[in-house]
VOBA-1610 file (N, C-alpha, C; in pm, whole numbers, padded with zeros to 5 digits, always signed):
BEGIN
Met+01687-00705+02902Met+01819-00741+02956Met+01820-00721+03107Lys+01867-00824+03182Lys+01870-00813+03327Lys+02000-00750+03372Ile+01994-00673+03477Ile+02113-00608+03534Ile+02160-00693+03652Met+02286-00738+03646Met+02343-00819+03754Met+02421-00729+03849Ser+02395-00739+03974Ser+02466-00655+04071Ser+02598-00721+04108Val+02702-00639+04127Val+02833-00686+04169Val+02855-00641+04311Leu+02846-00734+04405Leu+02853-00698+04546Leu+02972-00767+04610Pro+03042-00699+04702Pro+03154-00760+04774Pro+03103-00862+04874Pro+03185-00957+04912Pro+03144-01053+05015Pro+03118-00983+05146Thr+03023-01036+05224Thr+02985-00973+05350Thr+02997-01071+05463Leu+03002-01022+05585Leu+03012-01101+05705Leu+02903-01055+05800Thr+02825-01148+05854Thr+02716-01114+05945Thr+02769-01114+06087Leu+02756-01001+06158Leu+02804-00985+06294Leu+02685-00956+06386Pro+02691-01002+06509Pro+02582-00972+06603Pro+02582-00824+06638Arg+02462-00765+06652Arg+02445-00624+06687Arg+02399-00615+06833Lys+02450-00517+06903Lys+02406-00496+07042Lys+02256-00471+07044Gly+02190-00533+07139Gly+02047-00512+07151Gly+01967-00603+07060Gly+02035-00702+06996Gly+01962-00795+06910Gly+01978-00760+06764Gly+01951-00856+06680Gly+01962-00833+06537Gly+02102-00858+06488Asn+02117-00858+06359Asn+02248-00882+06298Asn+02289-00762+06215Lys+02419-00746+06200Lys+02476-00638+06121Lys+02566-00699+06017Arg+02550-00663+05892Arg+02630-00716+05782Arg+02745-00621+05753Arg+02865-00676+05743Arg+02985-00595+05718Arg+03058-00651+05597Ser+03102-00564+05510Ser+03175-00606+05390Ser+03316-00648+05428Leu+03367-00752+05361Leu+03503-00799+05384Leu+03605-00726+05300Leu+03562-00640+05207Leu+03653-00563+05125Leu+03665-00422+05181Pro+03773-00349+05144Pro+03788-00212+05192Pro+03668-00128+05150Ser+03629-00037+05238Ser+03512+00047+05208Ser+03547+00147+05099Cys+03451+00172+05014Cys+03471+00267+04906Cys+03336+00326+04872Ser+03320+00454+04890Ser+03191+00520+04867Ser+03176+00553+04719Leu+03058+00532+04668Leu+03028+00562+04530Leu+02950+00693+04521Pro+02980+00777+04426Pro+02907+00902+04416Pro+02764+00876+04368Pro+02669+00955+04417Pro+02530+00937+04372Pro+02518+00969+04225Leu+02440+00889+04157Leu+02417+00908+04015Leu+02294+00996+03998Arg+02317+01119+03958Arg+02209+01216+03946Arg+02210+01278+03806Gly+02100+01341+03777Gly+02092+01414+03651Gly+02034+01331+03541Lys+02016+01393+03428Lys+01955+01326+03315Lys+02054+01228+03254Gly+01997+01124+03195Gly+02081+01026+03128Gly+02128+00914+03217Trp+02095+00923+03349Trp+02140+00819+03440Trp+02027+00725+03481Gly+01921+00723+03404Gly+01814+00627+03430Gly+01857+00490+03385Trp+01779+00390+03415Trp+01812+00253+03380Trp+01757+00215+03245Gly+01755+00308+03153Gly+01704+00279+03020Gly+01813+00298+02916Gly+01797+00230+02800Gly+01889+00248+02688Gly+02028+00203+02721Gly+02128+00278+02664Gly+02268+00240+02682Gly+02324+00276+02817Ala+02247+00346+02899Ala+02297+00384+03032Ala+02319+00263+03121Lys+02244+00154+03096Lys+02259+00035+03180Lys+02402-00020+03175Ser+02452-00038+03052Ser+02587-00092+03039Ser+02691+00005+03092Gly+02667+00136+03077Gly+02761+00235+03128Gly+02771+00232+03279Val+02656+00219+03347Val+02656+00214+03493Val+02723+00086+03542Phe+02696-00024+03473Phe+02756-00151+03512Phe+02909-00146+03504Ile+02959-00089+03395Ile+03105-00077+03378Ile+03165+00014+03484Leu+03096+00123+03517Leu+03145+00216+03619Leu+03151+00148+03756Leu+03045+00076+03791Leu+03043+00008+03920Leu+03154-00098+03930Leu+03171-00172+03820Leu+03275-00274+03819Leu+03415-00213+03832Ser+03439-00100+03764Ser+03570-00034+03770Ser+03598+00017+03910Leu+03498+00076+03974Leu+03516+00128+04110Leu+03540+00015+04209Leu+03470-00098+04188Leu+03489-00211+04278Leu+03631-00265+04269Val+03684-00278+04147Val+03821-00325+04128Val+03921-00228+04188Ala+03897-00098+04172Ala+03989+00003+04225Ala+03991+00003+04376Cys+03875-00029+04438Cys+03868-00025+04584Cys+03923-00152+04648Ser+03935-00260+04570Ser+03979-00388+04626Ser+04131-00395+04620Ser+04194-00411+04736Ser+04340-00422+04740Ser+04379-00570+04736Pro+04488-00609+04666Pro+04530-00749+04659Pro+04579-00798+04794Leu+04557-00926+04821Leu+04600-00984+04947Leu+04749-01017+04940Lys+04827-00974+05036Lys+04971-00996+05038Lys+05008-01064+05168Ser+05101-01160+05159Ser+05147-01229+05279Ser+05248-01143+05353Asp+05236-01142+05486Asp+05332-01067+05568Asp+05438-01160+05627Leu+05442-01287+05579Leu+05544-01380+05627Leu+05677-01351+05560Pro+05787-01363+05633Pro+05919-01338+05572Pro+05952-01445+05469Ala+06025-01408+05367Ala+06065-01503+05263Ala+06169-01600+05317Asp+06169-01723+05263Asp+06267-01823+05306Asp+06408-01782+05264Gln+06503-01808+05352Gln+06644-01787+05320Gln+06702-01918+05270Val+06765-01916+05153Val+06822-02037+05095Val+06969-02046+05134Tyr+07009-02160+05189Tyr+07147-02182+05233Tyr+07214-02286+05143Arg+07345-02268+05121Arg+07422-02359+05036Arg+07536-02423+05115Leu+07579-02537+05065Leu+07691-02610+05123Leu+07807-02608+05025Val+07923-02564+05072Val+08044-02562+04990Val+08157-02620+05075Pro+08159-02753+05093Pro+08260-02814+05182Pro+08401-02800+05127Gln+08496-02774+05217Gln+08636-02766+05179Gln+08693-02907+05164Val+08761-02930+05053Val+08817-03062+05025Val+08965-03047+04996Asn+09047-03129+05063Asn+09191-03126+05038Asn+09222-03189+04903Thr+09309-03126+04828Thr+09348-03179+04698Thr+09437-03301+04716Ala+09403-03409+04647Ala+09479-03533+04659Ala+09616-03518+04594Pro+09721-03576+04656Pro+09857-03564+04598Pro+09871-03636+04465Gly+09797-03744+04444Gly+09805-03818+04319Gly+09666-03852+04269Lys+09655-03878+04139Lys+09526-03910+04078Lys+09524-04057+04037Ser+09416-04126+04075Ser+09401-04265+04035Ser+09344-04272+03893Asn+09344-04391+03835Asn+09289-04411+03701Asn+09142-04450+03706Ala+09083-04441+03823Ala+08945-04484+03840Ala+08847-04379+03790Asn+08743-04427+03721Asn+08629-04343+03685Asn+08520-04368+03789Leu+08495-04267+03870Leu+08401-04283+03982Leu+08260-04249+03935Tyr+08169-04344+03955Tyr+08030-04330+03915Tyr+07944-04317+04040Leu+07880-04201+04056Leu+07794-04175+04172Leu+07650-04160+04123Pro+07572-04269+04126Pro+07437-04264+04068Pro+07341-04174+04145Arg+07348-04174+04276Arg+07258-04093+04358Arg+07307-04097+04501Val+07245-04019+04585Val+07270-04025+04729Val+07138-04060+04796Glu+07138-04172+04864Glu+07017-04214+04935Glu+07011-04143+05070Val+06898-04082+05097Val+06879-04006+05222Val+06759-04064+05296Ser+06771-04072+05427Ser+06660-04119+05509Ser+06534-04038+05476Pro+06418-04104+05457Pro+06296-04032+05418Pro+06259-03918+05512Ala+06291-03930+05639Ala+06259-03825+05734Ala+06339-03698+05709Leu+06453-03711+05641Leu+06541-03597+05616Leu+06530-03544+05474Asp+06467-03620+05386Asp+06469-03586+05243Asp+06367-03477+05211Thr+06402-03356+05247Thr+06320-03239+05223Thr+06412-03120+05200Ser+06359-03014+05143Ser+06440-02895+05123Ser+06455-02814+05251Arg+06378-02846+05353Arg+06386-02774+05479Arg+06499-02831+05566Ile+06558-02744+05647Ile+06671-02784+05732Ile+06615-02847+05859Thr+06650-02973+05880Thr+06588-03051+05987Thr+06643-03014+06124Leu+06552-03008+06220Leu+06585-02976+06359Leu+06516-03080+06446Val+06593-03147+06532Val+06539-03248+06622Val+06536-03193+06763Lys+06419-03200+06825Lys+06401-03148+06961Lys+06402-03263+07061Glu+06363-03231+07184Glu+06358-03332+07290Glu+06259-03441+07254Gln+06282-03559+07310Gln+06195-03674+07291Gln+06177-03708+07142Phe+06283-03686+07066Phe+06288-03725+06924Phe+06180-03657+06840Gln+06141-03538+06879Gln+06044-03462+06800Gln+06116-03392+06685Gln+06068-03417+06564Gln+06132-03357+06447Gln+06062-03227+06409Asp+06143-03128+06379Asp+06092-02998+06338Asp+06185-02945+06229Phe+06165-02822+06189Phe+06248-02761+06087Phe+06282-02619+06128Ile+06396-02570+06084Ile+06436-02433+06113Ile+06349-02339+06030Ala+06284-02245+06096Ala+06188-02159+06029Ala+06254-02071+05923Asn+06182-02057+05810Asn+06222-01965+05703Asn+06363-01993+05651Ser+06404-02121+05650Ser+06536-02160+05604Ser+06525-02291+05528Arg+06597-02300+05417Arg+06588-02422+05338Arg+06713-02440+05250Trp+06726-02561+05195Trp+06829-02591+05096Trp+06775-02557+04958Pro+06862-02548+04857Pro+06813-02518+04723Pro+06725-02626+04663Asp+06733-02750+04717Asp+06657-02862+04663Asp+06634-02961+04776Asp+06554-03066+04749Asp+06543-03173+04847Asp+06682-03226+04879Leu+06701-03272+05002Leu+06836-03303+05050Leu+06905-03410+04965Ser+06833-03511+04920Ser+06897-03617+04840Ser+06953-03562+04710Gly+06872-03483+04639Gly+06920-03425+04513Gly+07030-03324+04535Tyr+07018-03245+04643Tyr+07119-03141+04666Tyr+07252-03202+04709Leu+07250-03301+04800Leu+07375-03365+04842Leu+07441-03440+04727His+07362-03493+04636His+07419-03560+04519His+07503-03461+04438Ala+07448-03343+04414Ala+07522-03241+04339Ala+07645-03193+04416Val+07633-03175+04547Val+07746-03129+04629Val+07857-03234+04630Met+07820-03362+04643Met+07921-03468+04647Met+07991-03482+04513Leu+07918-03474+04403Leu+07980-03480+04271Leu+08084-03370+04254Asp+08047-03250+04296Asp+08138-03137+04282Asp+08261-03153+04372Ala+08239-03192+04497Ala+08351-03203+04592Ala+08448-03314+04551Leu+08396-03430+04511Leu+08484-03540+04470Leu+08561-03505+04344Ser+08497-03432+04255Ser+08566-03389+04133Ser+08676-03288+04165Arg+08647-03194+04256Arg+08745-03092+04293Arg+08866-03152+04364Ser+08849-03268+04424Ser+08960-03328+04499Ser+09076-03368+04407Gly+09045-03397+04280Gly+09150-03439+04188Gly+09200-03579+04214Ala+09128-03659+04293Ala+09175-03792+04330Ala+09139-03898+04228Phe+09053-03865+04131Phe+09004-03967+04038Phe+09017-03919+03894Gln+09020-04015+03804Gln+09028-03982+03662Gln+08905-03901+03620Ser+08790-03942+03669Ser+08667-03869+03641Ser+08565-03899+03751Val+08473-03808+03769Val+08362-03826+03863Val+08235-03785+03790Ser+08139-03875+03784Ser+08020-03847+03705Ser+07899-03920+03763Asp+07780-03875+03722Asp+07657-03945+03759Asp+07616-04045+03652Gln+07707-04070+03556Gln+07684-04168+03450Gln+07810-04253+03431Leu+07790-04374+03381Leu+07904-04461+03353Leu+07980-04409+03232Leu+08113-04401+03245Leu+08195-04350+03136Leu+08291-04459+03090Gly+08293-04489+02960Gly+08386-04587+02906Gly+08349-04729+02945Asn+08439-04822+02914Asn+08415-04963+02941Asn+08500-05019+03055Gly+08606-04951+03092Gly+08693-05003+03196Gly+08723-04899+03301Gly+08769-04949+03415Gly+08807-04859+03524Gly+08692-04789+03591Asn+08570-04845+03581Asn+08454-04783+03643Asn+08427-04842+03781Tyr+08405-04752+03875Tyr+08370-04792+04011Tyr+08245-04715+04054Lys+08151-04789+04107Lys+08025-04727+04152Lys+08032-04699+04302Leu+08001-04575+04338Leu+08003-04535+04479Leu+07859-04517+04527Leu+07821-04599+04624Leu+07688-04590+04683Leu+07698-04517+04816Leu+07619-04413+04831Leu+07620-04333+04954Leu+07480-04331+05016Arg+07477-04345+05147Arg+07351-04336+05220Arg+07370-04244+05340Val+07285-04143+05351Val+07292-04046+05462Val+07181-04079+05560Ser+07219-04114+05682Ser+07121-04149+05785Ser+07095-04035+05883Ala+07184-03937+05886Ala+07167-03824+05977Ala+07231-03700+05917Phe+07158-03592+05918Phe+07212-03462+05876Phe+07117-03356+05928Gln+07133-03326+06058Gln+07039-03237+06123Gln+07104-03164+06240Ala+07032-03066+06289Ala+07071-02997+06413Ala+06986-03053+06526Glu+07046-03066+06644Glu+06974-03115+06761Glu+06962-03003+06862Tyr+06838-02970+06895Tyr+06809-02857+06982Tyr+06844-02891+07127Pro+06895-02795+07204Pro+06931-02822+07343Pro+06807-02845+07429Pro+06822-02916+07543Pro+06708-02938+07633Pro+06648-02807+07682Gln+06517-02802+07688Gln+06444-02683+07730Gln+06477-02559+07644Gly+06536-02582+07528Gly+06565-02471+07439Gly+06673-02378+07490Lys+06755-02425+07585Lys+06860-02341+07642Lys+06997-02401+07611Gly+07091-02315+07583Gly+07226-02361+07555Gly+07258-02357+07407Ser+07342-02449+07362Ser+07388-02451+07224Ser+07329-02570+07150Val+07347-02569+07019Val+07295-02673+06931Val+07407-02771+06896Ala+07372-02895+06869Ala+07466-02994+06817Ala+07427-03026+06673Val+07527-03044+06588Val+07505-03082+06448Val+07554-03225+06430Val+07472-03308+06369Val+07502-03450+06354Val+07498-03489+06207Leu+07599-03567+06163Leu+07604-03620+06027Leu+07642-03767+06033Gly+07563-03850+05966Gly+07593-03993+05956Gly+07585-04036+05810Met+07690-04103+05760Met+07694-04145+05620Met+07760-04281+05607Glu+07708-04363+05516Glu+07767-04493+05484Glu+07805-04494+05338Ser+07917-04563+05305Ser+07963-04572+05167Ser+07997-04715+05131Ile+07969-04750+05006Ile+08007-04881+04951Ile+08066-04856+04813Leu+08186-04905+04789Leu+08250-04892+04659Leu+08245-05026+04587Val+08190-05026+04467Val+08170-05149+04389Val+08242-05135+04255Arg+08320-05238+04218Arg+08380-05240+04085Arg+08273-05285+03985Val+08249-05203+03885Val+08138-05227+03794Val+08160-05354+03712Gln+08280-05383+03674Gln+08310-05494+03584Gln+08260-05628+03636Asp+08284-05656+03763Asp+08244-05785+03820Asp+08157-05770+03945Gln+08112-05646+03974Gln+08025-05618+04089Gln+08090-05659+04222Arg+08219-05651+04227Arg+08291-05683+04350Arg+08291-05562+04443Val+08260-05586+04570Val+08265-05479+04671Val+08409-05456+04711Met+08459-05335+04684Met+08597-05302+04712Met+08617-05247+04853Gly+08514-05189+04910Gly+08525-05133+05044Gly+08391-05081+05095Gln+08375-05083+05224Gln+08252-05034+05288Gln+08290-04959+05416His+08238-04838+05433His+08279-04754+05545His+08158-04678+05601Arg+08173-04635+05727Arg+08070-04553+05792Arg+08137-04433+05859Tyr+08070-04320+05852Tyr+08122-04195+05908Tyr+08016-04133+05999Asp+08058-04099+06119Asp+07969-04034+06215Asp+08042-03913+06273Ile+07987-03797+06251Ile+08050-03673+06299Ile+07946-03595+06379Arg+07990-03542+06491Arg+07902-03461+06577Arg+07975-03334+06616Lys+07915-03220+06588Lys+07971-03089+06623Lys+07891-03031+06741Glu+07960-03011+06852Glu+07894-02959+06972Glu+07914-02808+06985Asn+07837-02749+07076Asn+07851-02608+07113Asn+07836-02514+06993Val+07738-02541+06911Val+07709-02454+06797Val+07607-02350+06841Pro+07635-02221+06821Pro+07538-02117+06861Pro+07402-02138+06794Val+07297-02098+06864Val+07161-02116+06814Val+07130-02006+06713Arg+07198-02011+06601Arg+07174-01919+06490Arg+07185-01999+06360Thr+07094-01974+06270Thr+07087-02055+06149Thr+07219-02053+06071Gly+07279-01935+06057Gly+07405-01924+05984Gly+07514-02010+06046Lys+07523-02010+06179Lys+07624-02090+06248Lys+07594-02239+06237Ile+07466-02275+06238Ile+07428-02415+06224Ile+07467-02467+06086Val+07437-02391+05982Val+07473-02432+05846Val+07624-02438+05831Glu+07695-02346+05893Glu+07842-02347+05887Glu+07897-02475+05949Ala+07840-02518+06062Ala+07884-02641+06126Ala+07850-02763+06041Met+07735-02761+05976Met+07696-02872+05887Met+07790-02879+05768Asn+07831-02764+05718Asn+07925-02759+05607Asn+08061-02816+05648Gln+08107-02782+05769Gln+08233-02836+05819Gln+08226-02987+05839Ala+08115-03034+05894Ala+08098-03178+05915Ala+08099-03253+05782Leu+08034-03197+05681Leu+08032-03260+05550Leu+08172-03261+05488Gly+08247-03152+05503Gly+08383-03147+05451Gly+08473-03251+05515Glu+08462-03268+05646Glu+08543-03368+05715Glu+08506-03509+05670Thr+08375-03531+05647Thr+08330-03662+05600Thr+08385-03693+05461Ile+08381-03595+05371Ile+08430-03615+05235Ile+08580-03640+05235Thr+08655-03569+05319Thr+08799-03589+05328Thr+08832-03732+05371Ala+08759-03781+05473Ala+08780-03918+05519Ala+08737-04018+05413Leu+08628-03989+05342Leu+08579-04077+05236Leu+08683-04092+05124Ile+08741-03981+05082Ile+08841-03986+04974Ile+08961-04070+05015Ala+09006-04052+05139Ala+09119-04131+05188Ala+09086-04280+05186Asp+08964-04316+05228Asp+08924-04456+05228Asp+08911-04511+05087Leu+08859-04431+04995Leu+08845-04474+04855Leu+08982-04500+04793Glu+09078-04414+04822Glu+09214-04435+04770Glu+09273-04565+04824Gly+09244-04595+04951Gly+09291-04720+05008Gly+09222-04840+04944Asp+09092-04828+04918Asp+09018-04938+04854Asp+09069-04964+04713Leu+09114-04858+04645Leu+09161-04871+04507Leu+09309-04907+04500Gly+09374-04910+04617Gly+09516-04949+04620Gly+09611-04835+04591Tyr+09571-04712+04623Tyr+09661-04597+04600Tyr+09710-04541+04731
//
């Protein structure tokens, strides 16, 4: 039976005066000398020594841990004004289309000369398209302006499909990294009557929040406010398109 040696990985370093020096990449751990009777390489002692060496090697090896800070997850909870009256429309929101450059779970930051970056160690709970879809469904439902709001068609009549496209939802960094941040939101909406595919209304919303402090919490707060203002204007336009 052959004895296989278990050796840690090594790194060859140059030695002063010529020659090379080999250094282990694992933490150093000294092994006690094996002395006395019964510690020869014969009989069952071979397997015993192998197990001992392997156990000591595992004990001396520390697991690799990242020293990077964990990502902070931020949420959007836009304030929506409750509608005075409820329409009979069943609002169908299939998805929210987001510009490919923005469709990520990371919070987008645009620097000078249109350089795109992301806010470090900060993200949304999901990719932006999926997350905004859930946020919009919740906000439109909370408004009380519609008979129902769903991501599926409900019933046979009174269904209206709402198409949303987000072209901008980011923070814009100040020139030379000095000053305050601006938050930008751009959204387009199209309301379609499902029965005959008639376009009932089409609108665009552009909101810009200036003088936002360069802190992630304040940036997300401004984005939340911009989204709330957009949803409030959207609901008012939808009520007008539906004749309420």
